Backbone bond lengths (Angstrom), bond angles and torsions (degrees), N, CA, C in turn:
res aa  C-N    CA-C-N  psi(-1)  N-CA   C-N-CA  omega(-1)  CA-C   N-CA-C  phi
1 X - - - 1.466 - - 1.518 110.26 -
2 X 1.319 116.73 128.77 1.457 121.56 178.10 1.531 109.88 -80.76
3 X 1.317 116.43 124.14 1.466 122.42 -179.07 1.523 108.49 -125.60
4 X 1.322 115.73 133.94 1.464 122.16 -179.83 1.523 109.61 -118.56
5 X 1.331 116.45 134.01 1.468 122.15 178.00 1.520 108.42 -122.99
6 X 1.332 117.13 118.29 1.465 120.02 172.12 1.523 108.35 -80.80
7 X 1.332 116.61 145.95 1.459 119.38 -179.18 1.515 112.75 66.35
8 X 1.326 116.86 35.26 1.464 120.42 -174.79 1.522 112.36 -67.72
9 X 1.337 117.15 -20.43 1.455 120.52 -178.84 1.519 112.88 -89.87
10 X 1.323 118.67 7.34 1.454 122.16 178.51 1.516 112.75 -94.22
11 X 1.313 115.06 -176.91 1.467 122.34 -177.67 1.526 112.08 -55.83
12 X 1.327 117.10 -60.14 1.463 120.74 -178.03 1.528 110.55 -71.86
13 X 1.332 117.24 -40.78 1.454 120.58 -178.28 1.507 113.07 -59.28
14 X 1.333 117.46 -38.22 1.462 119.73 -179.86 1.523 111.97 -68.32
15 X 1.335 116.57 -38.26 1.477 119.36 176.99 1.532 110.62 -69.37
16 X 1.324 116.57 -35.63 1.455 119.54 176.59 1.527 110.13 -63.71
17 X 1.333 117.12 -41.25 1.461 120.57 177.13 1.519 111.02 -60.55
18 X 1.338 117.22 -44.01 1.462 120.59 176.89 1.525 111.21 -53.71
19 X 1.333 115.14 -47.41 1.465 119.90 -176.70 1.523 111.56 -68.52
20 X 1.321 117.54 -42.64 1.463 121.06 -177.95 1.523 111.67 -65.32
21 X 1.330 117.34 -35.34 1.461 120.75 -177.71 1.521 113.46 -69.46
22 X 1.323 117.05 -10.55 1.462 119.60 175.44 1.526 111.83 -73.59
23 X 1.340 116.41 -15.83 1.464 121.64 179.85 1.526 108.78 -95.66
24 X 1.338 118.14 112.76 1.474 120.39 -177.22 1.524 113.27 -65.57
25 X 1.332 117.78 -14.89 1.459 120.96 -179.78 1.532 112.44 -83.41
26 X 1.328 116.96 -10.85 1.466 121.05 -175.79 1.526 110.41 -86.15
27 X 1.330 114.86 128.79 1.470 122.14 170.05 1.526 106.05 -107.91
28 X 1.321 115.33 102.91 1.462 121.53 -166.81 1.526 111.57 -97.48
29 X 1.321 115.56 133.96 1.464 123.03 172.16 1.519 108.33 -127.68
30 X 1.327 116.16 140.43 1.456 120.36 177.86 1.511 111.37 -112.22
31 X 1.331 115.23 152.75 1.459 121.37 170.28 1.520 107.53 -111.69
32 X 1.329 115.61 127.78 1.459 121.83 176.55 1.520 108.74 -124.10
33 X 1.328 116.23 157.19 1.458 120.07 -178.48 1.524 111.97 -78.67
34 X 1.349 116.61 -25.31 1.460 120.64 177.54 1.517 108.61 -141.01
35 X 1.321 116.05 160.01 1.461 119.97 -175.40 1.518 110.10 -72.70
36 X 1.338 115.87 137.09 1.466 120.78 -179.63 1.522 111.08 -122.39
37 X 1.321 117.92 25.93 1.461 121.07 -179.52 1.515 110.70 119.70
38 X 1.300 116.29 -176.34 1.460 120.33 -177.51 1.525 111.61 -63.89
39 X 1.311 115.92 -41.62 1.463 120.97 176.00 1.512 107.82 -137.49
40 X 1.293 115.64 156.56 1.461 120.72 177.93 1.519 108.18 -103.62
41 X 1.339 116.58 116.94 1.451 119.50 178.19 1.517 109.10 -68.64
42 X 1.308 115.75 167.09 1.456 120.15 -168.10 1.514 113.91 -72.88
43 X 1.314 118.17 1.25 1.462 120.86 175.77 1.509 109.14 -137.33
44 X 1.331 116.10 167.71 1.446 120.68 -179.47 1.526 111.33 -64.61
45 X 1.326 115.66 160.44 1.444 120.42 173.14 1.526 109.08 -60.62
46 X 1.353 115.05 148.41 1.459 123.10 178.29 1.529 112.53 66.66
47 X 1.312 116.91 25.98 1.462 120.11 173.09 1.512 107.77 -128.66
48 X 1.324 116.88 170.00 1.458 120.21 -179.35 1.517 110.23 -65.47
49 X 1.326 116.00 150.89 1.454 121.24 -177.61 1.521 109.81 -107.42
50 X 1.327 116.08 47.07 1.460 120.91 -171.90 1.517 112.85 -58.04
51 X 1.323 117.45 -51.58 1.462 119.11 -176.18 1.518 111.29 -66.47
52 X 1.349 116.60 -38.22 1.456 119.74 -179.82 1.528 109.99 -64.99
53 X 1.323 117.39 -39.20 1.456 120.29 178.98 1.524 111.29 -67.21
54 X 1.318 115.87 -38.44 1.463 119.72 -178.19 1.518 111.90 -66.97
55 X 1.308 116.48 -36.46 1.463 120.15 -173.04 1.510 113.76 -103.43
56 X 1.361 116.79 -17.27 1.448 119.45 -174.51 1.518 111.95 69.01
57 X 1.325 117.93 20.36 1.458 122.43 -175.59 1.514 111.30 -110.99
58 X 1.290 116.09 155.47 1.449 122.56 166.61 1.520 107.50 -126.80
59 X 1.315 115.37 166.98 1.456 119.35 -171.78 1.527 109.84 -114.14
60 X 1.321 118.47 114.83 1.465 119.17 173.52 1.514 110.06 -64.67
61 X 1.320 115.84 145.78 1.457 118.21 -179.99 1.515 110.23 -133.62
62 X 1.308 114.64 153.58 1.450 123.46 177.65 1.519 108.22 -115.23
63 X 1.321 116.43 141.00 1.461 121.00 -177.78 1.521 109.22 -94.36
64 X 1.328 115.64 119.67 1.469 120.80 177.42 1.520 108.40 -163.51
65 X 1.313 116.13 133.63 1.464 121.30 171.83 1.526 106.52 -83.32
66 X 1.332 117.10 129.07 1.463 119.16 -176.65 1.524 112.32 -64.86
67 X 1.336 117.62 -15.92 1.461 119.10 176.94 1.529 112.39 -83.10
68 X 1.329 116.98 -7.01 1.463 122.38 177.91 1.527 108.10 -100.91
69 X 1.326 116.68 100.90 1.464 120.02 -172.23 1.522 112.69 -61.35
70 X 1.308 118.08 -43.36 1.465 120.20 -176.70 1.521 111.53 -64.06
71 X 1.343 116.54 -45.49 1.460 120.15 179.63 1.524 111.21 -65.23
72 X 1.324 115.94 -40.99 1.459 120.19 179.62 1.528 110.92 -65.68
73 X 1.317 117.35 -44.21 1.467 120.84 179.26 1.517 111.03 -60.05
74 X 1.332 116.83 -41.78 1.460 120.48 178.61 1.522 110.95 -62.87
75 X 1.334 116.97 -40.56 1.467 120.82 178.96 1.520 111.13 -64.53
76 X 1.318 116.62 -41.60 1.464 119.88 179.98 1.527 110.63 -67.19
77 X 1.314 117.79 -38.55 1.472 119.88 176.34 1.529 110.72 -62.75
78 X 1.330 116.80 -41.82 1.466 120.03 180.00 1.529 111.60 -65.05
79 X 1.322 116.26 -41.70 1.464 120.20 -176.80 1.520 112.60 -74.00
80 X 1.333 117.54 -26.13 1.470 123.33 -178.21 1.528 111.33 45.44
81 X 1.333 117.73 55.91 1.473 119.53 -173.28 1.521 113.26 -76.55
82 X 1.322 114.23 151.01 1.460 121.77 168.32 1.525 111.23 -99.68
83 X 1.340 114.84 -15.38 1.465 121.49 173.32 1.525 108.16 -140.90
84 X 1.326 115.57 137.50 1.461 121.80 174.66 1.518 108.70 -124.16
85 X 1.317 116.02 125.32 1.461 121.74 172.17 1.527 106.71 -105.77
86 X 1.335 116.00 108.21 1.464 120.23 -176.96 1.526 108.67 -91.92
87 X 1.344 115.00 97.08 1.457 122.62 -174.84 1.524 111.62 -104.05
88 X 1.339 117.48 -24.50 1.466 121.39 -174.04 1.524 111.37 -60.27
89 X 1.332 115.64 143.95 1.459 119.70 177.18 1.515 111.62 163.11
90 X 1.324 115.91 171.15 1.461 123.28 176.95 1.521 107.47 -95.64
91 X 1.340 117.38 117.88 1.462 120.69 -167.23 1.521 115.20 -111.56
92 X 1.333 119.05 0.03 1.464 120.17 -172.86 1.527 109.84 -102.02
93 X 1.327 116.56 119.23 1.466 121.33 -174.89 1.529 112.44 -58.58
94 X 1.346 120.89 -48.87 1.467 118.97 179.94 1.530 113.59 -57.48
95 X 1.322 117.74 -36.31 1.464 120.51 177.01 1.522 110.81 -62.91
96 X 1.316 116.99 -32.81 1.469 119.74 179.81 1.523 111.92 -66.74
97 X 1.321 117.79 -28.53 1.464 120.69 174.44 1.527 110.68 -74.21
98 X 1.323 116.07 -37.40 1.463 120.59 -179.23 1.525 111.49 -72.77
99 X 1.323 116.92 -35.72 1.461 120.49 -177.02 1.526 109.69 -142.34
100 X 1.330 117.10 73.10 1.469 119.52 -177.65 1.520 112.93 -64.30
101 X 1.319 118.39 -32.69 1.463 120.08 -178.47 1.527 111.05 -64.93
102 X 1.336 116.42 -46.38 1.462 119.58 178.43 1.522 110.84 -62.22
103 X 1.330 116.33 -40.36 1.460 120.46 179.11 1.523 110.93 -62.38
104 X 1.323 116.61 -44.13 1.465 120.37 -179.50 1.523 110.86 -66.48
105 X 1.333 116.76 -41.19 1.459 120.07 178.52 1.535 110.74 -61.83
106 X 1.306 116.37 -45.66 1.460 120.49 -178.03 1.523 111.77 -66.83
107 X 1.331 116.45 -47.89 1.458 119.70 -171.11 1.520 114.29 -85.46
108 X 1.324 117.47 -40.05 1.461 119.08 178.76 1.530 111.98 -90.01
109 X 1.334 116.74 -56.40 1.462 118.77 -177.37 1.521 111.01 -62.28
110 X 1.330 117.10 -37.26 1.461 120.00 177.34 1.516 112.17 -61.56
111 X 1.329 116.44 -42.29 1.467 120.61 178.45 1.521 110.88 -66.14
112 X 1.326 116.74 -45.10 1.466 120.29 177.90 1.525 110.85 -59.11
113 X 1.328 117.51 -41.19 1.460 120.68 179.29 1.521 112.25 -63.55
114 X 1.324 116.86 -41.68 1.464 119.77 177.99 1.526 110.51 -61.24
115 X 1.314 116.04 -47.86 1.469 120.24 -177.93 1.528 111.80 -63.68
116 X 1.319 116.49 -43.51 1.458 119.75 -178.99 1.528 111.07 -68.53
117 X 1.334 117.15 -37.48 1.461 119.75 177.71 1.520 111.20 -64.34
118 X 1.325 116.48 -42.24 1.472 119.94 177.21 1.524 110.20 -64.27
119 X 1.323 116.87 -44.34 1.472 120.16 179.62 1.523 111.11 -58.75
120 X 1.326 117.51 -44.71 1.460 120.81 -177.52 1.529 111.78 -69.14
121 X 1.317 117.41 -40.88 1.466 118.68 -179.99 1.522 111.12 -66.20
122 X 1.332 116.92 -35.74 1.468 119.47 176.53 1.525 110.93 -69.26
123 X 1.318 116.98 -38.33 1.463 120.44 177.37 1.525 111.10 -63.74
124 X 1.339 115.84 -27.52 1.463 120.54 -179.90 1.526 112.39 -86.68
125 X 1.336 116.68 2.87 1.460 120.01 175.08 1.509 116.16 108.22
126 X 1.338 118.18 6.78 1.461 120.26 177.29 1.527 109.99 -68.80
127 X 1.334 117.60 156.40 1.467 120.69 178.38 1.530 111.30 -60.60
128 X 1.329 118.54 156.67 1.468 121.06 176.94 1.526 111.22 -55.44
129 X 1.316 115.52 145.52 1.460 120.75 -175.90 1.522 109.13 -138.71
130 X 1.318 116.33 129.31 1.463 121.98 174.80 1.526 108.93 -95.60
131 X 1.320 116.64 141.54 1.471 122.05 -176.46 1.518 109.60 -124.66
132 X 1.326 115.64 133.43 1.461 120.59 170.03 1.516 108.42 -108.00
133 X 1.326 116.54 123.17 1.461 123.47 177.69 1.526 108.34 -107.16
134 X 1.319 115.74 130.41 1.463 120.33 -179.12 1.520 110.15 -93.60
135 X 1.307 115.71 114.33 1.463 123.16 172.77 1.529 106.96 -95.71
136 X 1.313 118.43 -139.66 1.465 120.90 -178.33 1.517 110.52 -164.98
137 X 1.322 116.55 148.78 1.453 120.81 170.73 1.514 112.72 -64.46
138 X 1.340 116.99 -14.47 1.464 121.30 178.06 1.529 112.41 -64.90
139 X 1.324 117.54 -19.47 1.475 119.14 -177.57 1.527 111.67 -63.46
140 X 1.333 117.74 -23.17 1.457 120.80 -177.67 1.524 112.31 -78.05
141 X 1.327 117.03 -23.39 1.455 120.15 -177.98 1.516 112.27 67.09
142 X 1.328 115.80 -155.61 1.462 120.87 179.67 1.526 110.11 -75.47
143 X 1.303 115.36 130.64 1.462 121.45 -179.53 1.524 108.14 -125.84
144 X 1.337 118.97 129.17 1.463 120.66 178.52 1.521 111.60 -55.64
145 X 1.318 116.11 143.51 1.467 119.93 -177.90 1.519 112.00 -57.05
146 X 1.331 116.91 -29.90 1.464 120.10 -179.74 1.530 111.75 -65.03
147 X 1.344 116.92 -19.96 1.468 120.40 -178.16 1.530 112.57 -104.84
148 X 1.323 116.09 12.62 1.457 120.75 176.12 1.525 110.03 -89.60
149 X 1.335 119.19 152.10 1.459 127.52 -2.12 1.534 111.53 -75.11
150 X 1.319 115.41 158.19 1.457 121.87 -176.28 1.527 109.88 -82.99
151 X 1.329 116.57 126.01 1.463 118.35 173.95 1.529 109.75 -104.72
152 X 1.315 116.16 177.75 1.464 121.46 -172.87 1.521 113.75 -68.66
153 X 1.321 117.93 -12.51 1.466 120.98 179.32 1.529 112.89 -89.12
154 X 1.318 117.14 -3.82 1.465 120.11 179.69 1.529 109.72 -65.17
155 X 1.333 117.61 143.65 1.475 119.62 -179.80 1.520 111.93 -70.25
156 X 1.329 114.96 154.68 1.458 120.41 174.87 1.525 110.11 -75.57
157 X 1.339 115.12 137.73 1.461 120.56 172.38 1.528 107.80 -147.56
158 X 1.342 117.43 63.17 1.472 120.34 -175.95 1.514 111.55 -63.81
159 X 1.334 116.38 138.33 1.458 121.11 -172.27 1.530 113.74 -118.58
160 X 1.317 117.39 11.64 1.463 120.91 176.51 1.523 107.91 -155.75
161 X 1.334 118.75 162.47 1.466 120.13 -176.90 1.526 113.66 -59.76
162 X 1.322 116.97 -34.76 1.468 119.32 176.33 1.520 110.50 -59.71
163 X 1.328 116.69 -49.04 1.466 120.83 -178.71 1.521 111.26 -62.95
164 X 1.335 117.07 -38.11 1.464 120.09 177.35 1.525 110.38 -62.56
165 X 1.338 116.65 -44.13 1.465 119.81 -179.36 1.522 111.25 -62.52
166 X 1.329 116.58 -37.70 1.461 120.30 179.21 1.525 111.44 -73.00
167 X 1.331 116.95 -35.90 1.460 119.60 176.67 1.524 110.67 -62.35
168 X 1.330 116.96 -40.97 1.464 120.60 178.23 1.525 111.23 -66.17
169 X 1.331 116.94 -42.06 1.467 120.16 177.69 1.529 110.89 -62.93
170 X 1.312 115.47 -40.98 1.466 122.65 178.03 1.524 110.13 -57.70
171 X 1.328 116.61 -48.01 1.466 120.81 -176.71 1.519 112.46 -70.24
172 X 1.352 117.67 -39.74 1.461 118.47 -179.49 1.522 110.61 -68.44
173 X 1.323 117.52 -32.31 1.464 120.02 177.45 1.528 111.06 -63.81
174 X 1.325 115.51 -44.25 1.468 118.48 179.93 1.528 111.13 -69.92
175 X 1.331 116.47 -30.65 1.456 119.31 176.66 1.525 110.89 -66.94
176 X 1.325 117.26 -38.79 1.474 120.42 177.03 1.522 111.25 -65.44
177 X 1.298 117.04 -33.12 1.471 120.58 176.28 1.532 110.01 -68.10
178 X 1.329 116.41 -45.65 1.458 120.85 -175.71 1.528 112.83 -74.95
179 X 1.330 116.83 -41.57 1.462 120.34 -172.97 1.523 113.99 -89.23
180 X 1.336 116.67 -34.96 1.459 120.47 -174.09 1.523 113.66 -113.18
181 X 1.322 117.08 -5.69 1.458 119.45 179.00 1.513 114.50 74.49
182 X 1.334 117.37 16.37 1.463 119.66 176.52 1.525 108.31 -67.47
183 X 1.320 116.49 134.04 1.465 121.69 -179.03 1.532 108.44 -79.39
184 X 1.321 115.81 82.59 1.462 120.58 -175.80 1.519 110.43 -119.99
185 X 1.332 114.84 139.56 1.460 122.87 175.35 1.521 107.85 -121.62
186 X 1.316 116.62 137.45 1.461 122.16 179.27 1.524 109.19 -104.58
187 X 1.326 115.92 126.10 1.461 121.56 175.09 1.519 108.76 -103.65
188 X 1.330 116.21 132.61 1.463 121.02 176.13 1.528 108.97 -114.10
189 X 1.334 117.16 82.24 1.465 118.89 178.85 1.522 111.03 -73.48
190 X 1.324 115.33 142.60 1.458 121.01 171.28 1.543 107.07 -88.15
191 X 1.309 118.82 -165.58 1.466 120.58 -175.54 1.522 111.46 -55.39
192 X 1.324 116.78 133.42 1.455 120.36 175.06 1.519 110.04 -139.84
193 X 1.301 115.65 152.36 1.458 120.92 -174.02 1.522 109.56 -155.00
194 X 1.336 115.53 173.69 1.450 120.31 -178.23 1.514 110.83 154.16
195 X 1.332 117.44 -178.98 1.463 120.40 179.39 1.518 111.66 -59.60
196 X 1.347 114.83 146.20 1.465 125.68 -178.86 1.522 113.67 86.71
197 X 1.327 118.09 -5.87 1.462 118.91 -179.82 1.525 110.13 -73.15
198 X 1.323 116.30 141.70 1.460 120.59 179.35 1.529 111.01 -64.98
199 X 1.328 114.68 154.49 1.463 120.53 -177.03 1.516 113.08 -73.21
200 X 1.323 118.33 0.02 1.464 121.07 175.12 1.524 111.53 -66.54
201 X 1.320 117.05 -26.43 1.460 121.91 -173.51 1.524 110.07 -95.20
202 X 1.329 115.99 150.60 1.457 120.90 -162.16 1.528 113.87 -59.04
203 X 1.326 119.18 -50.72 1.454 120.40 -178.24 1.512 111.85 -62.40
204 X 1.323 115.91 -42.36 1.456 120.38 179.91 1.523 111.58 -69.38
205 X 1.329 116.58 -35.45 1.471 120.42 176.80 1.523 110.29 -62.06
206 X 1.328 117.04 -44.25 1.461 120.80 177.31 1.529 110.65 -62.43
207 X 1.325 116.40 -47.52 1.468 120.85 -175.96 1.526 111.07 -62.57
208 X 1.319 117.30 -41.02 1.462 119.77 179.97 1.525 110.32 -64.50
209 X 1.338 117.20 -45.20 1.467 119.18 179.20 1.526 111.32 -60.02
210 X 1.311 116.51 -42.85 1.465 119.99 -179.51 1.523 111.69 -66.79
211 X 1.320 116.99 -38.13 1.465 120.08 176.88 1.528 110.04 -64.58
212 X 1.316 117.72 -38.21 1.462 121.21 177.82 1.522 110.99 -67.31
213 X 1.330 116.74 -39.55 1.469 120.68 176.68 1.521 110.08 -64.61
214 X 1.319 116.01 -44.89 1.470 121.36 -177.10 1.526 111.53 -63.39
215 X 1.324 116.80 -33.61 1.464 120.55 -178.46 1.526 112.80 -95.32
216 X 1.347 117.36 3.98 1.454 121.19 176.61 1.510 115.04 80.72
217 X 1.312 117.70 11.91 1.463 121.16 -179.42 1.524 111.28 -75.80
218 X 1.324 117.35 -29.35 1.462 121.27 -179.84 1.520 109.13 -137.77
219 X 1.338 117.85 158.84 1.460 120.84 178.09 1.528 110.52 -67.72
220 X 1.336 117.81 162.67 1.475 121.17 -176.10 1.528 112.47 -76.09
221 X 1.308 115.85 64.84 1.457 122.12 -178.84 1.521 108.63 -135.51
222 X 1.326 116.72 122.12 1.460 122.62 -178.98 1.521 110.53 -99.36
223 X 1.334 116.79 125.48 1.457 121.93 175.18 1.521 108.39 -94.37
224 X 1.342 116.40 122.79 1.458 120.30 -174.42 1.525 110.64 -133.77
225 X 1.316 115.74 162.31 1.457 122.25 170.49 1.517 109.47 -100.53
226 X 1.330 116.75 -145.35 1.462 120.27 177.95 1.518 111.23 -67.32
227 X 1.326 116.17 140.40 1.465 120.66 -175.68 1.528 113.57 -114.67
228 X 1.327 117.60 -4.68 1.459 119.58 -171.96 1.531 113.98 -90.73
229 X 1.309 118.11 -19.56 1.470 119.82 -179.76 1.519 110.41 -62.80
230 X 1.322 115.13 144.21 1.472 121.00 177.58 1.517 109.07 -113.54
231 X 1.319 115.51 133.60 1.454 121.22 -176.01 1.514 110.85 -131.13
232 X 1.328 114.78 158.78 1.462 123.56 -179.69 1.530 107.63 -92.69
233 X 1.345 116.97 96.73 1.465 122.33 -175.80 1.525 111.37 -98.78
234 X 1.330 115.48 140.65 1.459 122.43 176.26 1.524 108.23 -136.35
235 X 1.325 116.59 143.44 1.459 120.98 176.29 1.525 109.84 -64.43
236 X 1.328 116.71 138.13 1.464 121.10 -178.47 1.524 111.86 -58.69
237 X 1.336 117.26 -30.09 1.471 119.81 -179.61 1.516 111.75 -71.50
238 X 1.323 116.50 -29.53 1.469 119.71 171.42 1.527 110.78 -72.96
239 X 1.324 116.83 -35.84 1.470 120.79 178.64 1.526 110.37 -60.80
240 X 1.333 117.69 -48.18 1.470 118.92 -177.31 1.523 111.14 -69.25
241 X 1.325 117.40 -29.11 1.465 119.54 173.10 1.524 110.37 -61.36
242 X 1.321 116.37 -40.22 1.472 120.28 177.10 1.525 110.72 -63.87
243 X 1.328 117.68 -42.46 1.458 120.76 178.66 1.530 110.94 -57.78
244 X 1.317 115.30 -46.87 1.474 119.73 -178.58 1.521 110.64 -63.47
245 X 1.304 117.20 -41.67 1.473 120.60 179.71 1.532 111.03 -63.78
246 X 1.323 116.78 -37.10 1.467 119.35 -178.15 1.524 112.47 -64.93
247 X 1.332 117.55 -29.19 1.460 119.58 178.03 1.523 112.89 -99.55
248 X 1.330 116.76 4.84 1.459 119.38 179.62 1.524 111.36 -69.95
249 X 1.331 116.16 -32.01 1.469 121.59 177.01 1.518 108.22 -139.48
250 X 1.307 117.50 159.72 1.463 121.25 178.38 1.525 108.98 -69.56
251 X 1.320 116.22 127.41 1.460 121.23 -176.78 1.532 110.96 -93.24
252 X 1.329 115.69 138.43 1.471 120.26 177.16 1.521 111.23 -71.11
253 X 1.326 116.90 -34.34 1.452 122.02 179.85 1.525 109.35 -98.73
254 X 1.326 116.31 159.47 1.469 119.51 -171.47 1.520 114.51 -101.85
255 X 1.337 118.77 -14.01 1.457 119.48 -173.37 1.523 110.69 -141.27
256 X 1.348 115.64 141.30 1.459 120.99 -175.43 1.522 110.48 -142.38
257 X 1.339 116.28 128.01 1.462 120.52 167.87 1.524 109.04 -69.06
258 X 1.330 115.78 147.73 1.470 121.09 170.54 1.520 106.61 -129.50
259 X 1.321 115.83 113.98 1.460 120.09 -172.50 1.520 109.47 -162.59
260 X 1.331 115.17 169.88 1.470 120.31 -176.82 1.517 112.71 -92.16
261 X 1.337 117.46 -14.64 1.466 123.80 -174.64 1.532 111.58 63.55
262 X 1.339 115.69 27.78 1.457 120.48 -178.37 1.524 108.97 -142.67
263 X 1.321 117.68 118.53 1.457 121.62 -178.78 1.521 110.65 -88.70
264 X 1.331 116.24 128.08 1.459 122.92 -179.13 1.528 108.28 -121.46
265 X 1.316 117.56 136.57 1.460 119.82 -179.16 1.523 110.53 -76.95
266 X 1.328 115.18 152.05 1.459 120.73 175.80 1.527 109.37 -61.51
267 X 1.322 116.63 -34.15 1.459 120.59 177.49 1.535 111.38 -61.61
268 X 1.326 116.80 -39.09 1.471 120.24 178.43 1.529 110.99 -64.90
269 X 1.340 116.84 -40.29 1.466 119.65 176.03 1.526 110.19 -58.60
270 X 1.330 115.56 -47.17 1.457 119.96 -178.41 1.525 111.49 -63.33
271 X 1.319 117.11 -47.94 1.468 120.76 -178.22 1.526 111.07 -61.11
272 X 1.319 117.07 -40.53 1.469 120.33 -179.88 1.522 110.81 -66.67
273 X 1.324 117.65 -42.00 1.464 120.75 178.73 1.529 111.27 -64.36
274 X 1.333 117.14 -40.62 1.471 119.98 178.32 1.530 109.73 -62.42
275 X 1.320 116.41 -42.40 1.469 120.19 178.16 1.529 110.67 -61.85
276 X 1.334 117.02 -45.06 1.462 120.62 -179.31 1.527 111.51 -65.51
277 X 1.336 116.94 -35.43 1.458 120.40 179.96 1.526 112.14 -73.47
278 X 1.338 116.88 -25.33 1.456 120.51 178.64 1.521 113.45 69.08
279 X 1.321 116.90 35.85 1.465 120.76 -179.96 1.523 109.93 -125.37
280 X 1.328 115.62 158.85 1.456 121.59 173.80 1.523 107.64 -102.72
281 X 1.339 115.87 131.02 1.455 119.10 -175.47 1.523 110.56 -136.12
282 X 1.328 114.51 157.85 1.460 122.10 170.73 1.532 107.43 -96.23
283 X 1.327 116.46 131.76 1.466 121.43 179.98 1.533 108.43 -96.37
284 X 1.330 116.26 123.21 1.460 121.67 -178.01 1.524 108.57 -124.12
285 X 1.321 116.65 125.99 1.466 120.54 178.22 1.525 109.73 -79.83
286 X 1.328 115.39 126.03 1.463 122.75 178.65 1.535 107.94 -100.85
287 X 1.333 118.52 113.03 1.476 120.16 -178.19 1.528 113.09 -55.34
288 X 1.326 117.32 -30.47 1.461 120.30 -179.07 1.525 112.43 -69.22
289 X 1.329 116.96 -15.67 1.464 120.71 -179.60 1.529 112.71 -96.64
290 X 1.320 116.51 -1.94 1.457 120.03 179.78 1.515 109.99 -84.04
291 X 1.335 116.64 142.59 1.458 122.10 177.33 1.522 109.92 -110.16
292 X 1.330 115.06 132.42 1.463 119.62 178.11 1.523 110.13 -73.60
293 X 1.324 116.19 144.70 1.467 122.83 175.17 1.529 112.45 55.42
294 X 1.319 116.20 38.70 1.462 119.27 -179.39 1.525 110.25 -72.74
295 X 1.320 115.38 133.23 1.452 121.19 178.42 1.528 109.56 -64.72
296 X 1.341 119.64 127.66 1.471 120.11 -174.78 1.520 114.31 -66.80
297 X 1.337 117.64 -31.46 1.466 119.04 -177.93 1.522 109.94 -149.35
298 X 1.320 115.69 139.45 1.452 121.48 178.07 1.520 107.97 -140.86
299 X 1.315 116.25 125.01 1.456 120.75 -178.93 1.523 108.71 -147.08
300 X 1.324 115.80 136.80 1.452 120.66 -176.37 1.515 113.45 -107.85
301 X 1.310 115.09 165.96 1.463 122.18 173.60 1.520 109.00 -103.56
302 X 1.325 116.85 127.90 1.464 122.78 178.05 1.527 111.37 -104.83
303 X 1.323 116.65 17.96 1.460 120.07 -176.11 1.527 111.96 -59.26
304 X 1.331 116.95 -42.13 1.466 119.65 -175.28 1.528 111.82 -64.19
305 X 1.321 118.11 -48.20 1.459 119.12 -178.82 1.524 111.25 -70.18
306 X 1.317 116.63 -31.78 1.468 119.41 177.41 1.519 110.66 -63.32
307 X 1.328 116.52 -43.65 1.464 120.04 -179.71 1.525 112.28 -71.90
308 X 1.336 117.24 -31.74 1.465 120.57 -176.36 1.524 112.74 -81.00
309 X 1.345 117.29 -34.19 1.469 119.89 -171.95 1.520 114.64 -126.96
310 X 1.331 117.25 -12.72 1.461 119.74 -174.90 1.523 113.04 81.92
311 X 1.338 116.74 5.39 1.466 119.67 -177.62 1.519 112.09 -69.60
312 X 1.323 114.16 143.56 1.464 121.32 169.55 1.521 106.75 -154.75
313 X 1.328 118.38 144.95 1.469 119.12 178.01 1.520 110.91 -63.21
314 X 1.331 116.33 141.48 1.463 120.40 -174.69 1.523 113.60 -122.62
315 X 1.325 118.25 -11.69 1.466 121.15 -174.44 1.528 109.57 -100.19
316 X 1.334 118.28 118.76 1.470 120.55 -178.95 1.527 111.36 -63.59
317 X 1.328 115.38 150.56 1.460 120.37 -179.55 1.526 111.36 -57.05
318 X 1.304 117.22 -39.72 1.474 120.70 -178.57 1.529 111.24 -61.59
319 X 1.325 116.38 -38.20 1.468 120.33 177.58 1.525 110.37 -65.57
320 X 1.325 116.24 -43.81 1.458 120.40 178.73 1.518 110.71 -58.76
321 X 1.333 116.93 -48.11 1.457 120.61 -177.86 1.528 111.35 -65.76
322 X 1.314 117.17 -37.37 1.464 120.52 177.82 1.527 110.65 -64.24
323 X 1.325 116.66 -43.22 1.469 120.70 178.37 1.524 110.93 -65.57
324 X 1.324 116.54 -37.71 1.460 120.96 179.49 1.527 110.62 -66.38
325 X 1.309 116.67 -42.36 1.465 120.94 178.31 1.523 110.70 -63.70
326 X 1.322 117.31 -44.33 1.465 120.80 179.13 1.521 111.39 -64.01
327 X 1.330 116.46 -35.67 1.461 120.24 177.12 1.524 110.54 -59.13
328 X 1.341 116.32 -47.49 1.462 119.22 -178.47 1.515 111.78 -71.35
329 X 1.318 118.44 -34.13 1.461 120.27 176.20 1.530 110.10 -61.04
330 X 1.324 116.69 -41.91 1.459 120.46 178.77 1.520 111.21 -67.31
331 X 1.329 117.15 -42.30 1.454 120.77 179.95 1.541 110.96 -61.41
332 X 1.316 116.42 -41.24 1.464 121.20 -176.66 1.529 111.49 -75.09
333 X 1.318 116.25 -38.45 1.470 118.81 -178.93 1.518 112.27 -77.06
334 X 1.367 116.69 -23.01 1.460 120.83 179.45 1.524 109.37 -130.56
335 X 1.345 117.79 66.95 1.460 120.63 -172.68 1.517 114.51 -63.21
336 X 1.323 118.41 -22.87 1.478 120.03 -179.09 1.507 112.22 -80.04
């Protein structure tokens, strides 16, 4: 089976490649925005090559920016996929405030281009193709605690440019399913983290600082933002398992939350990482890391995907944080 992953060289895309390569029936192709060598291995550069070693495989990749319709269409024609996992996009909320146009182009226009390219290639006689579009739990915005957990019927109330871009991508994907018959499923993942995540995101930011403290690169002082918010965190490896399950069979419904159904405070993440690192640190609040009007708690319902696919998260938070810390320790001790 031909499978195409956009953004395969990113955090989530690399973990998805690892998981897909475990299936000997999968012929995997990646789309990257720039060339990364003759072939793209199943994980990011400077990370372990576990899946590649297990399978002896590498992943051919095609260079195309998802915002460039002609280049993207050509890549999709070359790959001739039967499944497309559209992972590429701009995922950092603060960046969306700094550059909302780029965020909208990447997340909305990129999604529209993928859907239209698939629609046109199928109209021209290509084999049927199922598409997974990644939206976000951010589309729901702030939800009163009395209405938690959030299910897929909750109204959209996006509160930042990133969330708006994902809400638009979410809606256009469902419109392509309803109006054009494209076999598309929308995934709305809530917060997810794990090894290989950039230090822009809270868990990874903590882990990198602790790894630097542990290795003597920085003094024992942790710079943090707000610690009281509670979020629904899931390991990225569980997230990609959900993505694969959603395209394993044709789904009757078009949209699915992916979440742990368990709210964890940012303070708990920090305390657990400090314990795992085995260091004593001073905690310093950095005003630049604080977010105004931050929702105190966000938790989703995974009932729909559980009933449709049998999916449930399997990796404990402590394991995720331990793997994330080890990832940064390795990166810092072996920077080349």
